[in-house]
N, C-alpha and C positions, 0 to 999 in steps of 0.2 A: 503495500500500499504505500502508495507517495501521498506523503502530509505537507500540508501547506507550513511555509518558513514563516516563524512568528516574526522576524527580524527582516523581513523582506522592503524593496520599496525604497522608500526615502532614509531607510536605515543602512542602505547598500553604499550611501553616499560618503565621501571621505572625510571625517569631522575637524573642525580644527584641533591643531596641535596640542594646545591646552584646555582643550574639554574633555571629559570623559563620558562615554558610551556606556550604555547598559550592555549592550553587545559586551564591550570589552569588561565590565565589571563580571559578566557571566563567565566569560573566557577565564579570568584569573581563578574566579570559585570553582570551575569545574577542572581545573589544573592542580589547584592548590588547598582546596577547602579539606579540611581532617575528616568530616562524616563522609564526605564522598571517598574520599583515598583510604578510611578506615573499611569502609562496605567493601571497596575492590579486595582489599587484603581479604576480608573474610570470605568473598567468592573462591578466590584462589584457595582458601582451606578448604571449601566446599568441593570444589574440582576434585582434591585430592581423595575424598570419599572414595571416587569410583576404581581408580587401581587400587585402594584398600581393599575393595569388595572384589575385585576381579581375581585377587592375589590368592584368595581363596579357593580361587579353582583352576589354578595353575601347579605344574609343577615346581618341586621345592629340592634344591639339593643341600645335604649338609654333610658334614665330617664329624665324628667324636673319635677321641682316642682316651685311653687309661692307662696307667700304670699302677702295679700291687707289688708289694714288698711283702713276704712273710715272714713276720720276727719269730713267731713259735710254730715250727713245723712238725705234724704228724705222719708215718709214713716216711715212704723213699722218695727221692728227687723226681721220680716219674709219675707217680701220683699228686705228687704236691710240691712243685717247682719252686725254688726261693722268689723270682723274680719274673714278670710277665709283664707284656708291653703289648696291647690291643689296638686296633684301630678300625675305623669303619666310614666309608664315603659311599651313599647313595642318592637316588632319585626316586622321591615319591611321588605318584601321579593320582590325584584323586579323580575317580571315573564316575561316581555317582554322589552325588549328596543330598539327594530327595530334594532338588529345588531350591535349597537354600541359597546357593552361591547367585544362581540365575535371577533370585527375584530381589535378593539382597545389591545386587549390579544395578536393576531396574529401579529401586527405590533409592540407590545415589544418585542415578542420571536424571529421574526426577524431581530429585531436589535441587540438581545443579541447576535446573531450567525454572524451577522456583526462585533460587539464589539471582539468576540472572533477571528475573522480573523484581525482585525486590531491589537490587541495585538501580535500576529504572526507577523505581517508585521513590528512593532516596535521592538520585539527581534530581527528578522533577520536585520533590518537597524542600531541597538544598533551593534550585532556582525560584522557586516560590518565595522563600525568605528572602534571596538577594533582590528580588524583584519589588519585595516590599520594604525592606530596608533601603534600596535605593528610592524610592517615590518617599519615603519617610523623610529622608534627607531633604529632598524637593521641597515637600510640604512644610516642614518644618523651617528652613531657611527662609521662605515665602512669609510663614506666620512671622519669625524674627522681624523681618524687613518691615511687615506691616506694624507690629508692636513699635518697632524703633521709629517710623514714620508717626505714630499715633503719638508717643511720647514728644518729639519733637514739636508736632501741631500742639499739643496741650501746655506745652512749654511757653510756647508764642503766646497761646490765648491767656494763659496765666500773668506774662508779663504786660501783655494791653490790658488785662482786665485790673491789674493794679495801677496803671498810668490813668488808666478811665476812672477808678477810685479816686484818686488823688486830685482829679479836677470836680469830684461830685458828679459823674455821670453813671458812676454803678455803685451799688451798696456793698457792705463789708457781706453780706449774703453772697454775693456773687463770687467774690473774690475767694472765699469759703468753697463753693462748689467747685471752683476753678482749681483751688488746692486739692480738693478731696479726688478728683477725677486724674490729676496728672499723679500724684500718688499710689492709685490704683494701676493706672498704665503702668507705672514703672513697676511695680509688683508682676503684673501681668507678662512683661517685658522680661523679667528674671525667668519668671516660670518657663517660658517660650525657650530663652538661651537655653537652661538646663535639659529640655526636652531635645532641642539641638544635639547638644552634644553627645546625650545618651543614642541617639537615632545614628551618630556618627560614628561611636564606640561599638555599637551593634553592626554597622555596616564594615567595620575592619574586622570583627570577628568571623564574617562570614566571606568576605572578598580577600580578608589578609592585607589589603592597603587602606591608606584614609582617602577617602572620597575628594576628589578633586572639585573643579567646575561641573557639575552635573549637566548633563545636556538632558532635555526632554524626552522621556521614553518615545520610541517608534508607537506607531497605531498599532492596537490588536488586529488581529484578523478576524472575518466574520464569524462573528458566535453564533451559535445555534438561535432559532427564533423562537423555540419552546423550551420548558426545562424538562419534556418528554422526550426532545430529541435530544437534549444534552446527557440524559441519563440511559439513554438506548446506546450513545456514543461510550459512555464510561462502562457500562456492562460489559461492552466488547473489547474495549482497549485497554481499561485500566490496570497499570502495573501491580499495584495493592492488590486488588480482587485477583489478576491472573497467578502472582505469589502463592495466595490463599489457598487457590484451587489447586495448583500444584502439588503443595506441601499436603492437600488432602489425600491426591491422588497417590503421593509415594506410601502413605499409610497402609496402601491395600496391599501391594508387595510386601510391606513390614510382617502383616497379618500370614501372608503365605510363607515366607520365610520363617517364622517362628514354628510354623505348623510344620514345616521340612525337619524339625528337629525329632520328631516322631518316627521318621522313616528310616529304613536301613541307608547304610554310607557304605561304598563300595572303592577300593585303591589298590594300585599296585605299584609294589617297591622293585628297584634290582639296586645290587650294591655292591660293592668288594670290601671283603674282610681282610686284616692282616694282623698276624701275632708273630710275637718274638717271645722267646722265654730268656734271653740276654745272657745264656750259656747255662743257665741254672738246671734245666732239664736232664736228668739222669748222671747229674754230676756226684761225682763219687763212687760210682757205680761198676766203674772200670771199662765202661766203651761209651763210644761216643755216639749222640744221633742228631741228628737235623732239630734246630733250635729255631726254626721261624719257617711260616707258611701261610699261603694266601687262598683264598677262595671267592667264588663269584657266586652270589646268592640272589635269586628271584624270587618273590612271594605276592600273595595276593592277600587284601582284608577284608574283612565284612564285619561291619558292627550292624546288630540288630537290636535297638533298644525295646527292652521288655518292661522296663521299671523304671523311672527315674524321680522317683519321689516327689512326684507333683510339679516339678520345676518347667518341664516344657508345657502343662498346662497354664502355669500363671505367665508365663511369658507370652501364649496366646492370649489369655485374657488381658493381659496388659497391653498388648498392641492393637487390640480390638477397642480398646477403652482411649488410648492413643487415637485412634482414628475416629472415634466418636467425636473427641475433644476438636480433631482439623475438621469435620466436617461443621462442626457448630461455629469454630472461628473463622470459614470460610462464607456463614451465612453472615456471621456477623460482621466481616468486613464488606461483604456486600452491603448490608446495611447503612455500614459507614459513609460508604462510597455513593450511595443513594443520597442520603443527606448531606455529603457535604457537595454534590452536583447541584442539588435543590437550593441549597442557601447559599452558593456561590453567584449562581445564576438570579436568583432573590436580589439579592445585594447589589450586582451588576446591575438589573434594571432599573431599583428604585436609586442607587448614586446616579445614573443618566438622568433622571427625573428630578434629584437633589441638583444636580448641575446646571439644567434649565431654570429652575425655580432661582438658585443661587446668582447665577447669570443676571437673571431680570432685577433681582434685589440689591445687586451691587449697580446695576444701572439707575434703578429709582432712588436709591441710596443717595448715589453722587448726585442726582438732581435735586434731590432734598436739602443736601447740605449745603450745595449752592445757593438755591432758594431761601434756606433759613439766614446764610449769612448775608445776603442781600438784604432780607426784610430786618437783619438786626442792624443794619448799618441806618436804616429810616426810625427806629425805634419801635418796630412792631413784634419783634422776637426778642427772648430775654438769653443772657448767658448759657443757662440751662438747657434751653430749645438746643443753641448750637452743641453741648457738651452732648446731648442725646443723639442728635443727628451724627457726628463724630463716631459715637459707641456704635450705633446702629450699622455707620458702614463698613465699620472694620470687621464686626460680626459677620455681617454678608460676606466679606472677601474672605475671612477666614472659615466659613461654611463652604464657598466654592471652592477651594484648596484643598479642602479636606476630603471633599465630595468628588474631585479629580482622582486625589490619591486612590480613594477608597473603590472608586469604579476600575481604575486598571486594575489595581490588586485585585478585586475581586475577578474581573475577566481572566487574569491569568492563573487565579487558582480554580477557576472554570476549565481553562485547556489542562490543567494538569490532572484535574480529577477526572478527565474525558481522556487520560493517556496522550494528551497531544502536547506537552511542555518538555519534552526530553531533548537530548543534545542535537540529535539528528532531525528535531522540527525545528530547533532554533537555528540553525546555520551556522553554529559557531564554527569560526574562521581561524581558530589559535592552534592550528596542526591538526595531524590526525587524531579522531576520537578514541576514545579507549575503546578495546576489543575484549569484553571475556570471553567469548571463544576462542580466541588465539591460544590465550594458557590453558586451557581445556582440552584443546586438540596437542598441546606440547606434552600433557603429563597423562593422557589417559590411557596410553598403552605403555608406559616407561614402567620397565622392570627393574632396573639399576636400584639395586640396594644403596648405593654410595651416591645416589644423586642427591643435589644440594643446590639451592636459589643463595646461598651465603648469609651472611650477616645481615637481617635487613635495617636499612638507615630509614630516617624521617623522610617522606614527602611532601606532608603540608608544611609551607613554612610558617614561620613562628612572627608573632607580633611584638615582642619584647622590645625592638627598637623603634616601633612607632611612637612618635610625640604623643602625650595628651591631647585631647582635641580640645578645639575653643569653640566658641559661637559667634565667630567673625564670618558676617556673610560672603560668599565669595562672587556674587553675582548680583545685578541692580536687580528691583523687582520686576516683574512683567508689565508690559504694557497696558495688559488688562486691567492691572490691580493697583497700578501708580495713576490715582484719580487726579486729573487737571484741574481739580478746583483749587481756585485762590485761597490758600489756608495761612495767609498771614495778612490779617484785616489792618488797615494802615488806622495807627491811634487817631482818636476825633475826642472831641469833647462832648459832641453829641447835641451841639447848639442848635443844629438844624431839625432835630428829632422832633415830630409831632406833639410828643408829650413835654417838650420843653418850650413851645411857643407860648 
């Protein structure tokens, strides 16, 4: 299935050197996020369960030797030599194991498939976290910028109010209202700055580097028109659900492997014996005899279980109980996928409506503030009216940037729930994508007892060298959010106001 590229279209255009794009953040997380790299290591460990299971059905070669020294001997040296060295080397070939090996291998192979789906799910979840963190930084930078602008405007208002109070144009109450609003705005700015710092630190924990000047994220692809269509895609492609279903399927082979312990097992052994009495055979008997010898042996073994004290029955019941657990887990995961898909769809749709309403509110509040300021200049509006209009404009702007963040994050979460937010879907161009099948193909037929991948080292990058983040805003406010209203009123005595005539 050819899936749509999330970061297609405008995102393919080269970005300015100083700017950072969402694609670049996702590429860094894909390469060095410890959650992803740890899951890859876990998958490599799961791959090894297949050759481990296969080894139980392959021939084995072993060699044994022993040396004995009689300290007290009875009889003569022909029946009881003083020293003896024995050796054996042979090959044992399992011929029939009752299906235990076959089913163990199938269970291991199915769990490898489940692990690959889990790896896809972990990647999609991490990408969703990165998208959320990326948009959190953009949102919080905008909110800090808006609050900074609000503090600056209210500070200007307070100075104007104090000057007008000095000439008797305003009352002490007007000045107190301006002082209160400015103090509240400064407190809100401090809170917004702390939130921005937390968002930047969270970004570092996911991506591995501090966020620079972040570019707006590219548009999401067309999303399903209905929640039912989204759920249908999720039930078909969700990696979390596929992993749970594969884990459930693997337990069927576990039950069969446990039952195989009740069946006969048959094997063949071929070997070579060697013994040497080290000159002690017949010593002191007045004649010499051969002190060493070899022999080739071949044999078969048949093991027929008759009574095993209930161990096999317990193992079968245990495997059946674990299968029941896996079946319920698959059902639970299906429920979670459906709920996550529907909730993401609902949040995405509602955020679209909130964006429309917030854009209308910002436009209306901007016009309202302009009118209130004009009316205040002729004495028909109070300072409190201006302060309220300023706060309403700020609130609508914060609502707008929050809704834009929520809509994008929910839309990406919907793609992830549907199984369409993986590395291949995103078109990441930071080099070849990690292929879990390559390691599986490398190890599945390995029979080398001395094979090793060497001492593992860290893949994920550390962030100890990253400086503590600040609340400094890296880019100016969006033109849509930066209101053109004249918010620096000229000082006036108000002598021309109607209430002063």
